[in-house]
C-alpha positions in Angstrom: -83.5 -56.1 -7.4 -86.7 -54.5 -8.6 -86.6 -52.5 -11.8 -86.0 -48.8 -11.1 -89.2 -46.7 -11.6 -89.3 -43.4 -13.4 -90.4 -41.7 -10.2 -87.4 -43.2 -8.3 -85.1 -42.2 -11.0 -86.3 -38.6 -10.9 -86.0 -38.7 -7.1 -82.4 -39.7 -7.4 -81.9 -36.8 -9.9 -83.3 -34.2 -7.6 -81.6 -35.6 -4.5 -78.1 -35.5 -6.0 -78.1 -32.7 -8.5 -76.5 -30.0 -6.2 -73.6 -32.4 -5.4 -72.9 -33.4 -8.9 -73.4 -30.0 -10.6 -71.8 -27.7 -8.0 -69.1 -30.0 -6.6 -67.0 -32.9 -7.7 -68.5 -35.6 -9.9 -68.9 -39.2 -8.7 -65.8 -40.2 -10.5 -63.5 -37.7 -8.7 -63.1 -35.3 -11.6 -64.2 -31.7 -11.8 -67.9 -31.3 -12.4 -69.1 -31.6 -16.0 -70.5 -28.6 -17.7 -73.5 -30.1 -19.3 -75.3 -28.8 -22.4 -78.9 -29.8 -22.2 -79.4 -31.3 -25.7 -82.7 -29.8 -27.0 -83.6 -29.1 -23.3 -82.8 -32.6 -22.0 -85.1 -34.3 -24.6 -84.6 -37.6 -22.7 -87.0 -36.2 -20.1 -88.9 -33.4 -21.8 -90.4 -32.7 -25.3 -87.5 -31.3 -27.3 -86.8 -27.6 -27.9 -89.9 -26.4 -26.0 -90.0 -23.6 -23.5 -91.1 -25.9 -20.7 -88.1 -28.2 -21.3 -85.6 -25.3 -21.2 -87.1 -24.0 -18.0 -86.7 -27.4 -16.3 -83.1 -27.7 -17.7 -82.1 -24.5 -15.8 -82.6 -26.3 -12.5 -79.6 -28.5 -13.3 -77.3 -25.6 -14.0 -77.1 -26.7 -17.6 -76.3 -24.7 -20.7 -79.4 -24.6 -22.9 -78.7 -26.4 -26.2 -81.2 -25.5 -28.9 -81.6 -25.5 -32.7 -82.8 -22.7 -35.0 -84.9 -22.7 -38.1 -86.5 -19.8 -40.1 -90.2 -19.5 -41.1 -91.4 -18.2 -44.4 -92.3 -14.9 -42.8 -88.7 -14.6 -41.5 -89.3 -15.5 -37.9 -86.5 -17.2 -36.0 -87.9 -20.4 -34.5 -86.6 -23.1 -32.2 -86.7 -26.4 -34.1 -84.1 -29.2 -34.8 -85.8 -30.2 -38.0 -86.4 -28.2 -41.1 -89.4 -30.4 -41.9 -91.9 -31.3 -39.1 -91.0 -34.6 -37.5 -93.9 -37.0 -37.6 -92.6 -38.8 -34.5 -93.3 -35.8 -32.3 -95.7 -33.5 -34.2 -99.5 -33.6 -34.2 -101.9 -31.7 -36.4 -104.1 -28.9 -35.2 -107.1 -31.3 -35.2 -105.3 -33.8 -32.9 -104.3 -36.3 -35.6 -100.7 -37.3 -36.4 -98.9 -36.1 -39.5 -97.4 -38.7 -41.8 -93.9 -38.8 -43.2 -95.2 -38.3 -46.8 -96.7 -34.9 -45.8 -93.8 -32.4 -46.2 -94.3 -29.6 -43.7 -91.2 -27.5 -44.5 -91.0 -24.8 -41.9 -89.3 -22.3 -44.3 -92.3 -22.7 -46.5 -94.8 -22.0 -43.7 -95.7 -18.8 -41.9 -95.1 -18.9 -38.1 -98.8 -18.6 -37.2 -99.4 -21.9 -39.0 -96.3 -23.6 -37.5 -97.4 -22.6 -34.0 -100.7 -24.4 -34.3 -99.1 -27.8 -34.4 -98.4 -29.7 -31.1 -94.9 -31.1 -30.4 -95.4 -32.2 -26.8 -98.1 -34.7 -26.5 -97.2 -37.6 -28.8 -95.1 -40.3 -27.0 -91.6 -40.1 -28.3 -90.6 -43.7 -29.2 -86.9 -42.9 -28.7 -87.4 -41.6 -25.2 -90.0 -43.5 -23.2 -89.3 -41.6 -20.0 -90.1 -38.3 -21.6 -92.9 -36.2 -20.1 -95.9 -35.3 -22.2 -97.7 -32.0 -22.2 -99.2 -29.6 -24.8 -96.4 -27.6 -26.4 -95.6 -25.7 -29.7 -92.6 -24.7 -31.7 -91.6 -21.4 -30.1 -90.1 -18.2 -31.4 -86.5 -17.8 -30.3 -87.4 -14.4 -28.9 -90.3 -15.9 -26.9 -88.1 -18.7 -25.5 -85.4 -16.2 -24.4 -88.0 -14.0 -22.7 -89.6 -16.9 -20.9 -86.4 -18.6 -19.6 -84.8 -15.2 -18.6 -87.9 -14.3 -16.6 -88.1 -17.8 -15.1 -84.5 -17.7 -14.0 -85.0 -14.4 -12.2 -88.2 -15.6 -10.5 -86.6 -18.8 -9.4 -83.3 -17.2 -8.2 -81.3 -19.1 -10.8 -78.2 -18.1 -12.7 -78.7 -16.2 -15.9 -79.3 -18.7 -18.7 -76.5 -19.6 -21.1 -77.3 -20.7 -24.7 -75.7 -23.1 -27.0 -77.3 -22.4 -30.3 -77.1 -24.5 -33.4 -77.7 -23.2 -36.9 -79.2 -25.8 -39.1 -78.1 -25.3 -42.6 -77.0 -27.4 -45.6 -75.7 -25.9 -48.9 -77.9 -28.3 -50.8 -81.1 -26.9 -49.2 -80.3 -23.1 -49.2 -83.5 -21.3 -50.3 -85.6 -24.4 -49.8 -85.4 -25.4 -46.1 -83.7 -22.2 -44.9 -82.2 -18.9 -46.1 -78.5 -18.7 -47.0 -75.9 -18.3 -44.2 -75.6 -14.4 -44.4 -79.4 -13.9 -44.0 -79.6 -16.7 -41.4 -77.0 -15.0 -39.3 -78.5 -11.6 -39.7 -82.0 -12.8 -38.6 -80.5 -14.7 -35.6 -78.3 -11.9 -34.4 -81.1 -9.4 -34.6 -82.9 -11.4 -31.9 -79.8 -12.0 -29.9 -78.9 -8.3 -29.9 -82.4 -7.2 -29.1 -82.5 -9.6 -26.1 -79.1 -8.5 -24.8 -77.6 -12.1 -24.4 -74.7 -11.8 -26.9 -72.2 -12.4 -24.1 -74.0 -15.6 -23.0 -74.2 -17.5 -26.3 -72.1 -20.0 -28.1 -73.1 -20.7 -31.7 -72.4 -24.1 -33.1 -72.9 -25.8 -36.5 -71.9 -28.7 -38.7 -72.0 -26.4 -41.7 -69.1 -24.0 -41.4 -70.7 -21.2 -43.3 -72.6 -19.5 -40.5 -69.6 -19.8 -38.3 -67.5 -18.1 -40.9 -70.0 -15.3 -41.2 -70.1 -14.8 -37.4 -66.3 -15.0 -37.2 -66.1 -12.2 -39.7 -68.9 -9.9 -38.5 -69.2 -10.8 -34.8 -65.7 -11.8 -33.7 -66.6 -11.7 -30.0 -69.3 -14.4 -30.3 -68.0 -17.7 -29.0 -68.2 -20.4 -31.7 -68.2 -24.2 -31.7 -67.5 -26.4 -34.7 -69.4 -29.7 -34.8 -66.7 -31.7 -36.5 -67.0 -34.5 -39.1 -66.2 -37.6 -37.0 -64.1 -39.4 -39.5 -62.0 -36.4 -40.5 -58.9 -35.3 -38.8 -58.7 -32.2 -36.6 -56.4 -30.6 -39.1 -58.7 -31.2 -42.1 -61.8 -30.1 -40.1 -60.1 -26.8 -39.2 -58.9 -26.3 -42.7 -62.5 -26.7 -43.9 -63.6 -24.2 -41.3 -60.9 -21.7 -42.0 -60.0 -20.7 -38.5 -59.6 -22.1 -35.0 -62.9 -22.0 -33.1 -63.4 -21.5 -29.4 -64.8 -25.0 -29.0 -64.5 -28.3 -31.0 -67.3 -30.8 -30.6 -67.0 -34.3 -31.9 -68.5 -37.8 -31.4 -67.2 -39.3 -28.1 -65.9 -42.4 -29.9 -63.2 -40.2 -31.6 -62.0 -38.5 -28.5 -58.7 -39.9 -27.2 -55.5 -38.6 -25.5 -54.0 -37.5 -28.8 -57.0 -35.4 -29.8 -57.1 -33.8 -26.3 -53.5 -32.9 -26.5 -53.9 -31.5 -30.0 -56.8 -29.3 -29.0 -54.9 -28.1 -26.0 -52.0 -27.2 -28.2 -54.1 -24.9 -30.4 -56.1 -23.6 -27.4 -59.5 -24.8 -28.5 -61.8 -26.5 -25.9 -63.1 -30.0 -26.5 -66.8 -30.8 -26.1 -68.1 -34.3 -25.9 -70.7 -34.6 -28.7 -74.1 -35.8 -27.8 -73.5 -38.7 -25.4 -75.9 -40.6 -23.0 -73.3 -43.2 -22.1 -72.0 -42.5 -18.6 -69.0 -44.9 -19.1 -67.9 -42.9 -22.1 -68.3 -39.7 -20.2 -66.2 -41.1 -17.4 -63.5 -42.2 -19.8 -63.2 -38.9 -21.5 -63.4 -36.9 -18.3 -60.3 -38.8 -17.1 -58.6 -37.4 -20.2 -59.4 -33.9 -19.0 -62.5 -33.0 -21.0 -65.3 -31.6 -18.8 -68.0 -30.4 -21.2 -70.6 -32.7 -22.6 -73.8 -32.5 -24.7 -76.4 -34.9 -23.5 -80.1 -35.8 -23.7 -80.1 -36.4 -19.9 -78.7 -34.6 -16.8 -75.6 -36.2 -15.4 -77.6 -37.2 -12.4 -79.9 -39.3 -14.5 -77.1 -41.0 -16.3 -75.3 -41.7 -13.0 -78.6 -43.2 -11.5 -79.0 -45.4 -14.6 -75.4 -46.6 -14.2 -76.0 -47.5 -10.6 -79.2 -49.3 -11.4 -77.5 -51.3 -14.3 -74.7 -52.3 -11.9 -77.2 -53.5 -9.3 -76.3 -50.8 -6.8 
């Protein structure tokens, strides 16, 4: 059997998306709610406006990460320091690892001048390439909201991760109170508060949100080798969602989360077999770098179908 081409894979994606997203999955379980990790970075440059627009066509929740610039703009970036794998300088040359481009120590006008869409990503060879920049959160929201209306798509939903670490407060980002204030100013101004879930590995922004914005849905990205009880004790309350590495999801954890009325999310997973296994346990939310249709097509190809 000939190796599947990227074009064929994308054809399979488009040809089966409505069936898999709107109806039953191929494994006979309810359709997965998919969170497009960084805008399905397996196919598109991560956290870019173009990627998020394309992810909307799969009915996916838009998963994105936030950082703060020196001039206090809320920007969409996974990394606090520009990633040399995916970032090019304004003159077209690559940056090197030794050059520390800390976003919180740069004004947004300078950040925007770098390209994050044209370098081939070695981790995702199928990824498209096109000119792109690190966007403002406000700009990304405006763009995808307008695009959804123009395309007749459902209103976007957002799964927003706050990227903080107590060791880098004041260096890579502001403290949690200021971070939440800056983020929520944008969220409130854009009128999407009822369509967001905020997630974090660092419990502090979740704790601030739980106190000041109790209606905002929250997801705790749990420590994988720590028990549910210990993770929730660290957080200090029961979140709406509990996200964890798929290897740690079993029937006992599913039952425990059901008991405390928190919804499980499969942490970032590109293994269709794992998604099948966990779906059979009754978990139907997954964060992934690829749409379910891409993962299903890859599985069929690997099985020689």
